[in-house]
C-alpha positions in Angstrom: 4.9 -37.7 45.2 6.3 -36.3 42.4 3.7 -38.3 39.0 5.2 -39.6 36.7 2.9 -42.4 35.6 -0.5 -42.9 34.6 -0.8 -45.1 37.4 0.6 -43.1 39.7 -1.9 -40.3 38.5 -4.1 -42.7 39.6 -2.5 -43.7 43.1 -2.7 -39.7 43.5 -6.4 -39.2 43.2 -7.5 -42.5 44.8 -5.7 -41.2 47.6 -7.4 -38.0 47.7 -10.8 -37.6 50.5 -11.6 -34.1 49.5 -14.4 -34.0 47.2 -13.0 -30.8 45.4 -9.3 -31.7 45.1 -10.3 -35.5 44.2 -11.6 -33.4 41.1 -8.8 -31.2 40.3 -6.6 -33.7 40.2 -8.2 -35.7 37.9 -8.9 -32.7 36.0 -4.6 -32.0 35.9 -4.0 -35.4 35.3 -6.2 -36.7 32.5 -4.9 -33.4 30.4 -1.5 -34.1 31.2 -2.3 -38.2 29.9 -3.5 -37.0 26.8 -1.0 -34.1 26.3 1.4 -37.1 26.6 3.6 -35.7 29.6 3.4 -38.0 31.2 6.1 -40.7 31.2 3.9 -44.1 30.3 1.3 -46.3 32.2 4.0 -47.9 35.3 2.3 -50.4 37.2 1.7 -48.0 40.8 -1.2 -50.0 42.4 -4.1 -48.8 44.2 -5.1 -48.1 47.5 -7.7 -51.0 48.5 -9.9 -48.7 48.9 -10.2 -45.0 48.1 -10.1 -42.1 50.2 -13.1 -40.1 51.6 -13.9 -37.1 53.7 -15.5 -37.7 57.0 -19.0 -37.3 55.6 -21.0 -38.8 53.9 -22.4 -41.2 56.7 -22.5 -44.4 54.3 -25.5 -47.0 55.0 -26.7 -50.0 53.7 -29.0 -49.7 50.5 -31.7 -51.4 52.5 -31.3 -48.2 55.1 -32.0 -45.2 52.9 -34.6 -43.3 52.4 -36.8 -43.4 49.3 -35.6 -41.2 46.4 -38.0 -39.2 45.7 -37.9 -36.7 42.0 -40.1 -33.7 41.9 -41.6 -33.0 44.4 -40.2 -30.2 47.4 -37.2 -28.2 46.9 -35.8 -30.4 49.6 -36.6 -34.1 47.7 -35.2 -32.3 44.6 -31.9 -31.9 47.2 -31.9 -35.6 48.1 -32.0 -36.6 44.7 -29.1 -34.9 43.5 -27.2 -35.3 46.6 -27.7 -39.2 45.3 -26.0 -38.6 42.4 -23.1 -36.8 43.4 -22.7 -39.5 45.3 -22.3 -41.6 42.6 -20.7 -39.7 40.6 -18.0 -39.4 43.2 -18.1 -43.0 43.1 -17.7 -42.9 39.4 -14.5 -40.6 39.7 -12.6 -43.9 41.7 -14.6 -46.4 39.7 -12.2 -44.6 36.7 -9.4 -44.6 38.5 -9.4 -47.8 40.0 -9.7 -48.6 36.8 -6.6 -47.4 35.1 -4.3 -48.3 38.3 -5.4 -52.0 39.3 -5.4 -53.7 35.7 -2.5 -52.0 34.2 -0.4 -55.1 34.3 -2.4 -56.9 32.4 -1.3 -55.7 28.9 -4.0 -53.7 27.7 -3.9 -51.4 24.8 -3.0 -47.8 25.4 -6.9 -47.0 23.9 -7.9 -48.8 26.8 -6.7 -46.1 29.6 -7.3 -43.4 27.4 -11.0 -44.5 27.1 -10.9 -44.8 30.8 -8.9 -41.7 31.9 -11.6 -39.8 29.2 -14.8 -41.5 31.9 -13.2 -40.0 35.0 -12.8 -37.0 33.7 -16.1 -37.0 33.1 -17.4 -38.2 36.3 -15.3 -34.8 37.6 -17.5 -32.5 35.6 -20.2 -34.1 36.7 -19.8 -34.4 40.6 -18.7 -30.3 39.8 -22.1 -30.0 38.4 -24.0 -31.6 40.9 -21.9 -30.0 43.3 -22.8 -26.4 42.1 -26.3 -26.6 41.7 -26.8 -28.3 45.3 -24.5 -25.0 46.7 -27.3 -23.0 45.0 -30.0 -24.7 46.6 -28.6 -24.9 50.3 -27.0 -27.8 50.1 -23.5 -29.6 50.5 -21.9 -33.4 49.5 -21.9 -35.0 52.0 -25.1 -33.3 54.3 -27.2 -36.4 53.7 -26.1 -40.2 53.8 -25.6 -42.5 51.5 -24.7 -46.1 50.2 -21.6 -47.9 49.4 -23.2 -50.2 47.0 -21.0 -49.2 44.2 -17.3 -49.3 45.8 -18.6 -53.1 47.2 -19.8 -53.9 43.1 -15.5 -52.8 42.8 -14.8 -55.0 45.8 -16.5 -58.1 44.4 -14.9 -57.6 41.3 -11.0 -56.5 41.9 -9.3 -59.3 41.0 -11.2 -59.9 37.6 -11.4 -57.4 34.8 -13.6 -58.8 33.0 -16.3 -58.9 35.9 -15.8 -55.2 36.5 -16.8 -54.4 33.6 -19.5 -56.6 33.4 -21.2 -55.3 36.8 -20.2 -51.6 37.1 -20.3 -50.3 33.5 -22.8 -53.1 31.8 -25.1 -53.1 35.4 -25.3 -50.3 37.3 -24.2 -47.5 34.3 -26.8 -49.4 32.3 -29.2 -48.6 35.3 -28.6 -45.2 35.2 -29.7 -45.0 31.4 -32.7 -46.9 32.6 -33.7 -44.7 34.8 -32.7 -41.6 34.6 -35.0 -39.9 31.9 -37.6 -40.4 34.0 -36.0 -38.5 36.6 -35.7 -35.6 34.2 -38.9 -35.6 33.2 -40.4 -35.2 36.9 -37.5 -32.2 37.5 -39.1 -30.2 34.3 -43.0 -31.1 35.4 -42.0 -29.5 39.0 -40.4 -26.9 37.2 -36.6 -27.0 38.2 -35.0 -27.0 34.5 -31.6 -26.2 35.7 -31.2 -30.2 37.8 -32.8 -31.5 34.8 -30.5 -30.7 32.0 -27.5 -31.6 34.3 -29.1 -34.6 34.5 -29.8 -34.4 30.7 -26.2 -34.2 30.6 -25.1 -36.8 32.7 -27.6 -39.3 31.0 -25.7 -38.2 27.2 -22.1 -39.0 28.4 -23.3 -42.3 30.5 -24.2 -43.7 27.1 -20.3 -43.6 26.5 -19.1 -45.3 29.5 -21.4 -47.9 29.2 -20.3 -48.4 25.1 -16.6 -48.4 27.1 -17.4 -50.5 29.4 -19.6 -53.0 26.3 -16.2 -52.1 23.6 -13.7 -53.4 26.8 -15.4 -56.6 27.5 -16.3 -58.7 23.8 -13.0 -57.1 23.5 -11.5 -59.2 25.8 -14.1 -61.8 25.3 -13.2 -62.2 21.5 -9.5 -62.3 22.7 -9.8 -65.3 24.4 -11.8 -67.0 22.5 -15.3 -67.4 24.2 -18.5 -65.7 23.8 -19.0 -62.3 25.0 -23.1 -63.0 25.9 -22.9 -66.1 27.9 -19.7 -65.0 28.9 -21.3 -62.3 30.8 -24.6 -63.5 32.2 -22.2 -66.3 33.3 -20.4 -63.3 35.4 -23.1 -61.6 36.7 -24.5 -64.1 38.2 -21.4 -64.6 39.6 -20.7 -61.4 41.0 -23.8 -59.6 40.9 -26.5 -59.5 43.9 -29.3 -57.8 42.9 -31.7 -58.4 40.2 -31.8 -57.1 36.2 -35.2 -55.7 36.0 -37.3 -54.4 33.4 -37.9 -51.5 32.4 -35.4 -51.3 30.0 -34.3 -47.9 27.9 -33.7 -50.4 24.9 -33.1 -47.2 22.5 -30.0 -46.0 25.0 -28.7 -49.6 25.7 -28.3 -50.2 22.1 -26.9 -47.1 21.5 -23.8 -48.3 23.9 -24.1 -51.6 22.0 -25.6 -53.7 24.9 -28.3 -54.9 23.0 -31.4 -57.2 24.7 -29.6 -61.0 24.2 -27.1 -59.8 26.9 -29.8 -59.1 29.6 -33.2 -59.9 28.6 -32.8 -63.9 29.7 -31.6 -62.7 33.3 -34.5 -60.6 33.2 -36.7 -63.4 32.9 -35.1 -65.7 35.2 -35.7 -63.2 37.5 
């Protein structure tokens, strides 16, 4: 298929199973978009599910072994494998955002933001994948869960719900837990893995900020209160708990202040 529009590019990435090829296409298409060599956004609908390799084995979250940072190299490899799985899902989530919601007449800056997010997530996956290889492990060697894509399916018909749940709940949770993971890796002497997680952490603040920015834009355009609308959508579409501890400093950098999430945490 010859690629002429951004949504065709998104479809191609989402239809690619091999992780390295998915990453390479993301880099190429993001560069083409930023260079202005694609004809426009287009209207190519995404597949129902992204193509994935035969491994890892996907399990329900409750059937996953508890991840541990630090400790033995095997524990650290398991942690990084889980991070790689999240980053691979995040590539697909960003491209799905581009293709699925293109018909809604959003500003070009919306697509600029999510193409940039896809590029970041592809780079994150590459960094983690290379580190896993150094540790004698490959993506797919260990089981993983499908919770991130389940959230995408739940919110496939509502852009505000997608923004509310994926960047503003799930990625924001990453801001809460990653600093402690970095600290444990450093205490175990694994400064290379810690450095990779630090890069991911700093850039994920911007991803949460993009979600908050476009969620607020859509609410204000509709004349709705962003905070109460977010809380309503999270209660409807997110089936987990909003629970502390919260990284308030990072969340506030992303524009996500406590008025959004603290009332839901108190209810939980």
